TORPA-4810 file (N, C-alpha, C, O; in nm, 3 decimals):
<nodes>
NODE_1_-8.438_-1.120_-3.007_-8.506_-1.012_-2.904_-8.380_-0.954_-2.828_-8.393_-0.888_-2.725_L
NODE_2_-8.247_-0.985_-2.891_-8.156_-0.930_-2.776_-7.994_-0.840_-2.844_-7.889_-0.802_-2.793_Y
NODE_3_-8.053_-0.837_-2.983_-7.953_-0.810_-3.072_-7.917_-0.631_-3.099_-7.997_-0.542_-3.125_T
NODE_4_-7.855_-0.627_-3.091_-7.795_-0.459_-3.102_-7.827_-0.403_-3.236_-7.820_-0.478_-3.333_S
NODE_5_-7.863_-0.279_-3.253_-7.922_-0.160_-3.378_-7.805_-0.220_-3.430_-7.821_-0.323_-3.496_P
NODE_6_-7.661_-0.165_-3.408_-7.548_-0.192_-3.491_-7.514_-0.327_-3.572_-7.447_-0.322_-3.676_E
NODE_7_-7.558_-0.433_-3.525_-7.532_-0.553_-3.543_-7.612_-0.589_-3.701_-7.570_-0.633_-3.809_C
NODE_8_-7.771_-0.535_-3.642_-7.845_-0.554_-3.721_-7.832_-0.482_-3.868_-7.871_-0.517_-3.979_L
NODE_9_-7.766_-0.378_-3.826_-7.707_-0.308_-3.952_-7.595_-0.354_-4.043_-7.573_-0.308_-4.155_L
NODE_10_-7.524_-0.452_-3.982_-7.425_-0.520_-4.057_-7.287_-0.412_-3.988_-7.183_-0.424_-4.051_G
NODE_11_-7.283_-0.328_-3.887_-7.174_-0.245_-3.883_-7.050_-0.340_-3.770_-7.076_-0.454_-3.732_Q
NODE_12_-6.949_-0.284_-3.739_-6.869_-0.332_-3.689_-6.893_-0.357_-3.553_-6.882_-0.254_-3.486_P
NODE_13_-6.926_-0.470_-3.480_-6.926_-0.514_-3.351_-6.807_-0.498_-3.249_-6.694_-0.515_-3.294_L
NODE_14_-6.824_-0.464_-3.105_-6.736_-0.448_-2.989_-6.764_-0.444_-2.858_-6.885_-0.426_-2.846_D
NODE_15_-6.716_-0.451_-2.766_-6.838_-0.451_-2.658_-6.910_-0.373_-2.630_-6.967_-0.388_-2.522_F
NODE_16_-6.941_-0.252_-2.712_-7.083_-0.160_-2.667_-7.212_-0.280_-2.737_-7.324_-0.288_-2.686_C
NODE_17_-7.171_-0.364_-2.860_-7.292_-0.433_-2.839_-7.345_-0.547_-2.778_-7.460_-0.588_-2.789_S
NODE_18_-7.242_-0.602_-2.704_-7.219_-0.700_-2.601_-7.309_-0.629_-2.480_-7.406_-0.696_-2.447_D
NODE_19_-7.293_-0.510_-2.414_-7.353_-0.418_-2.385_-7.488_-0.416_-2.376_-7.565_-0.446_-2.285_I
NODE_20_-7.506_-0.370_-2.505_-7.692_-0.374_-2.527_-7.730_-0.506_-2.508_-7.828_-0.535_-2.438_Y
NODE_21_-7.659_-0.590_-2.566_-7.753_-0.746_-2.549_-7.750_-0.799_-2.407_-7.846_-0.867_-2.371_S
NODE_22_-7.662_-0.778_-2.331_-7.673_-0.759_-2.197_-7.813_-0.692_-2.105_-7.903_-0.746_-2.042_L
NODE_23_-7.781_-0.565_-2.131_-7.908_-0.464_-2.136_-8.025_-0.563_-2.123_-8.084_-0.610_-2.026_G
NODE_24_-8.043_-0.583_-2.299_-8.165_-0.650_-2.306_-8.227_-0.759_-2.270_-8.349_-0.772_-2.271_A
NODE_25_-8.114_-0.875_-2.224_-8.143_-0.996_-2.126_-8.180_-0.946_-1.967_-8.265_-1.007_-1.903_T
NODE_26_-8.123_-0.852_-1.921_-8.161_-0.798_-1.814_-8.272_-0.755_-1.823_-8.351_-0.808_-1.746_F
NODE_27_-8.335_-0.632_-1.926_-8.486_-0.608_-1.933_-8.540_-0.753_-1.918_-8.598_-0.782_-1.813_Y
NODE_28_-8.526_-0.840_-2.011_-8.639_-0.950_-2.003_-8.643_-1.036_-1.872_-8.745_-1.095_-1.836_H
NODE_29_-8.543_-1.040_-1.812_-8.518_-1.119_-1.691_-8.630_-1.039_-1.574_-8.722_-1.094_-1.514_V
NODE_30_-8.586_-0.886_-1.565_-8.650_-0.816_-1.468_-8.801_-0.765_-1.501_-8.869_-0.757_-1.399_L
NODE_31_-8.880_-0.724_-1.644_-8.942_-0.701_-1.677_-9.081_-0.805_-1.709_-9.203_-0.785_-1.707_A
NODE_32_-8.979_-0.943_-1.743_-9.067_-1.045_-1.789_-9.140_-1.079_-1.902_-9.221_-1.169_-1.922_G
NODE_33_-9.083_-0.969_-1.989_-9.128_-0.958_-2.122_-8.979_-0.887_-2.196_-8.918_-0.799_-2.135_V
NODE_34_-8.936_-0.935_-2.324_-8.827_-0.881_-2.395_-8.890_-0.714_-2.395_-9.000_-0.672_-2.359_P
NODE_35_-8.761_-0.639_-2.457_-8.785_-0.516_-2.465_-8.854_-0.470_-2.614_-8.901_-0.357_-2.623_P
NODE_36_-8.857_-0.548_-2.711_-8.936_-0.529_-2.816_-8.970_-0.657_-2.849_-8.891_-0.751_-2.851_F
NODE_37_-9.086_-0.662_-2.875_-9.186_-0.773_-2.936_-9.253_-0.771_-3.067_-9.270_-0.659_-3.114_E
NODE_38_-9.307_-0.899_-3.153_-9.324_-0.856_-3.262_-9.381_-1.000_-3.328_-9.354_-1.103_-3.267_G
NODE_39_-9.442_-1.007_-3.426_-9.499_-1.117_-3.478_-9.404_-1.194_-3.588_-9.436_-1.301_-3.640_D
NODE_40_-9.268_-1.114_-3.619_-9.181_-1.152_-3.714_-9.024_-1.110_-3.669_-9.002_-0.999_-3.622_T
NODE_41_-8.937_-1.192_-3.686_-8.787_-1.107_-3.679_-8.780_-0.990_-3.737_-8.722_-0.898_-3.680_V
NODE_42_-8.839_-0.971_-3.865_-8.791_-0.824_-3.907_-8.858_-0.727_-3.824_-8.798_-0.624_-3.793_E
NODE_43_-8.994_-0.750_-3.778_-9.089_-0.709_-3.671_-8.984_-0.619_-3.568_-8.952_-0.500_-3.569_A
NODE_44_-8.955_-0.706_-3.501_-8.832_-0.726_-3.388_-8.731_-0.647_-3.412_-8.696_-0.554_-3.339_V
NODE_45_-8.674_-0.684_-3.525_-8.554_-0.577_-3.572_-8.552_-0.414_-3.602_-8.464_-0.329_-3.591_A
NODE_46_-8.690_-0.410_-3.645_-8.728_-0.276_-3.671_-8.729_-0.208_-3.553_-8.671_-0.101_-3.532_G
NODE_47_-8.812_-0.287_-3.455_-8.815_-0.179_-3.318_-8.694_-0.175_-3.264_-8.662_-0.081_-3.192_K
NODE_48_-8.625_-0.259_-3.287_-8.456_-0.255_-3.194_-8.403_-0.134_-3.322_-8.297_-0.081_-3.290_H
NODE_49_-8.437_-0.105_-3.401_-8.342_-0.028_-3.487_-8.438_0.168_-3.457_-8.380_0.277_-3.453_L
NODE_50_-8.561_0.147_-3.444_-8.624_0.283_-3.474_-8.722_0.297_-3.350_-8.795_0.395_-3.368_N
NODE_51_-8.750_0.226_-3.219_-8.819_0.277_-3.139_-8.744_0.266_-3.004_-8.625_0.235_-2.992_E
NODE_52_-8.845_0.299_-2.889_-8.782_0.312_-2.770_-8.866_0.251_-2.701_-8.986_0.275_-2.694_F
NODE_53_-8.785_0.139_-2.627_-8.870_0.039_-2.541_-8.905_0.099_-2.393_-8.848_0.179_-2.319_M
NODE_54_-9.025_0.023_-2.384_-9.081_0.132_-2.233_-8.998_0.068_-2.117_-8.967_-0.048_-2.093_V
NODE_55_-8.967_0.221_-2.036_-8.903_0.219_-1.952_-8.905_0.079_-1.898_-8.999_0.013_-1.942_P
NODE_56_-8.799_-0.005_-1.785_-8.840_-0.085_-1.724_-8.892_-0.051_-1.588_-8.965_-0.130_-1.529_L
NODE_57_-8.859_0.058_-1.538_-8.926_0.134_-1.440_-9.092_0.111_-1.431_-9.156_0.080_-1.330_K
NODE_58_-9.147_0.137_-1.572_-9.314_0.112_-1.599_-9.322_-0.031_-1.586_-9.420_-0.081_-1.530_K
NODE_59_-9.240_-0.092_-1.628_-9.323_-0.236_-1.681_-9.295_-0.311_-1.516_-9.382_-0.384_-1.468_R
NODE_60_-9.192_-0.286_-1.456_-9.201_-0.350_-1.302_-9.148_-0.244_-1.213_-9.033_-0.210_-1.188_N
NODE_61_-9.293_-0.192_-1.163_-9.270_-0.061_-1.066_-9.175_-0.123_-0.904_-9.168_-0.077_-0.790_P
NODE_62_-9.131_-0.211_-0.952_-9.056_-0.268_-0.799_-8.880_-0.274_-0.824_-8.797_-0.308_-0.741_M
NODE_63_-8.865_-0.248_-0.913_-8.740_-0.214_-0.988_-8.692_-0.078_-0.962_-8.768_0.008_-1.006_I
NODE_64_-8.530_-0.012_-0.872_-8.536_0.115_-0.864_-8.501_0.170_-0.961_-8.431_0.112_-1.044_S
NODE_65_-8.550_0.328_-0.981_-8.530_0.426_-1.096_-8.355_0.388_-1.117_-8.309_0.356_-1.227_I
NODE_66_-8.300_0.395_-1.032_-8.138_0.347_-1.082_-8.102_0.226_-1.148_-8.032_0.203_-1.247_D
NODE_67_-8.150_0.169_-1.088_-8.148_0.039_-1.198_-8.213_0.020_-1.330_-8.186_-0.070_-1.410_L
NODE_68_-8.292_0.104_-1.343_-8.389_0.145_-1.450_-8.309_0.201_-1.574_-8.299_0.158_-1.689_S
NODE_69_-8.260_0.303_-1.515_-8.153_0.444_-1.576_-8.033_0.331_-1.616_-7.989_0.364_-1.726_D
NODE_70_-7.971_0.221_-1.569_-7.867_0.179_-1.604_-7.893_0.091_-1.729_-7.815_0.076_-1.823_V
NODE_71_-8.012_0.038_-1.715_-8.090_-0.056_-1.820_-8.079_0.025_-1.945_-8.011_-0.005_-2.044_I
NODE_72_-8.166_0.151_-1.927_-8.195_0.229_-2.050_-8.007_0.269_-2.134_-7.967_0.245_-2.248_D
NODE_73_-7.936_0.337_-2.011_-7.821_0.334_-2.105_-7.740_0.255_-2.155_-7.662_0.291_-2.244_K
NODE_74_-7.746_0.117_-2.100_-7.711_0.004_-2.162_-7.785_-0.063_-2.296_-7.747_-0.155_-2.369_M
NODE_75_-7.932_0.036_-2.302_-7.960_0.003_-2.439_-7.996_0.124_-2.551_-8.089_0.129_-2.631_M
NODE_76_-7.888_0.222_-2.526_-7.912_0.312_-2.580_-7.868_0.270_-2.718_-7.781_0.188_-2.748_A
NODE_77_-7.973_0.370_-2.824_-7.966_0.289_-2.981_-7.795_0.330_-3.031_-7.725_0.255_-3.099_K
NODE_78_-7.758_0.450_-2.983_-7.630_0.489_-3.040_-7.495_0.406_-2.922_-7.497_0.411_-2.799_K
NODE_79_-7.410_0.349_-2.994_-7.317_0.295_-2.936_-7.253_0.403_-2.826_-7.256_0.371_-2.708_P
NODE_80_-7.211_0.493_-2.853_-7.109_0.604_-2.819_-7.213_0.667_-2.675_-7.164_0.729_-2.581_K
NODE_81_-7.342_0.638_-2.687_-7.443_0.674_-2.578_-7.448_0.556_-2.467_-7.512_0.574_-2.363_E
NODE_82_-7.387_0.450_-2.490_-7.357_0.342_-2.369_-7.274_0.358_-2.287_-7.233_0.473_-2.276_R
NODE_83_-7.210_0.246_-2.188_-7.164_0.305_-2.134_-6.970_0.252_-2.172_-6.942_0.135_-2.200_Y
NODE_84_-6.902_0.322_-2.167_-6.759_0.331_-2.235_-6.688_0.237_-2.220_-6.600_0.224_-2.305_P
NODE_85_-6.695_0.136_-2.108_-6.613_0.040_-2.101_-6.693_-0.075_-2.018_-6.812_-0.051_-1.999_N
NODE_86_-6.650_-0.177_-1.974_-6.748_-0.246_-1.868_-6.722_-0.225_-1.733_-6.797_-0.281_-1.653_Y
NODE_87_-6.640_-0.163_-1.695_-6.605_-0.137_-1.582_-6.658_0.009_-1.528_-6.671_0.038_-1.409_R
NODE_88_-6.686_0.094_-1.637_-6.793_0.161_-1.589_-6.957_0.105_-1.561_-7.028_0.151_-1.473_A
NODE_89_-6.986_0.025_-1.630_-7.123_-0.064_-1.626_-7.113_-0.109_-1.484_-7.195_-0.074_-1.400_L
NODE_90_-7.003_-0.192_-1.457_-6.983_-0.278_-1.335_-6.991_-0.142_-1.205_-7.092_-0.140_-1.134_I
NODE_91_-6.919_-0.071_-1.191_-6.932_0.027_-1.099_-7.068_0.076_-1.090_-7.105_0.110_-0.977_N
NODE_92_-7.158_0.088_-1.195_-7.280_0.158_-1.151_-7.391_0.071_-1.122_-7.501_0.107_-1.081_D
NODE_93_-7.346_-0.065_-1.152_-7.431_-0.200_-1.090_-7.409_-0.239_-0.957_-7.484_-0.292_-0.875_L
NODE_94_-7.289_-0.201_-0.948_-7.252_-0.221_-0.775_-7.286_-0.128_-0.708_-7.336_-0.148_-0.597_T
NODE_95_-7.270_-0.004_-0.755_-7.358_0.101_-0.683_-7.510_0.116_-0.647_-7.559_0.167_-0.546_E
NODE_96_-7.580_0.052_-0.765_-7.699_0.025_-0.777_-7.768_-0.094_-0.666_-7.872_-0.098_-0.600_V
NODE_97_-7.662_-0.177_-0.683_-7.682_-0.311_-0.548_-7.679_-0.280_-0.391_-7.749_-0.326_-0.301_V
NODE_98_-7.551_-0.166_-0.385_-7.535_-0.110_-0.245_-7.605_-0.021_-0.221_-7.601_0.033_-0.110_H
</nodes>
């Protein structure tokens, strides 16, 4: 439910994969459902690879658009489109909280 696309493809993993998985975890906690669901592991994996998730803001209207945008960026399909490092992610999360 939380695996990054590059992990599913057997590609090298780094912090970007961790950021994706953390984003999926945050999504599940804040939406009440995982970002992708399916009847089989393969179905869920296929969605992580090929489908876009329902934006968190649509699942939980009480979430700010800023937090929804942070989680969307954390879960970008391409690692290069995610946060460039943990500090940038922490900065944006801190800004959202304050």
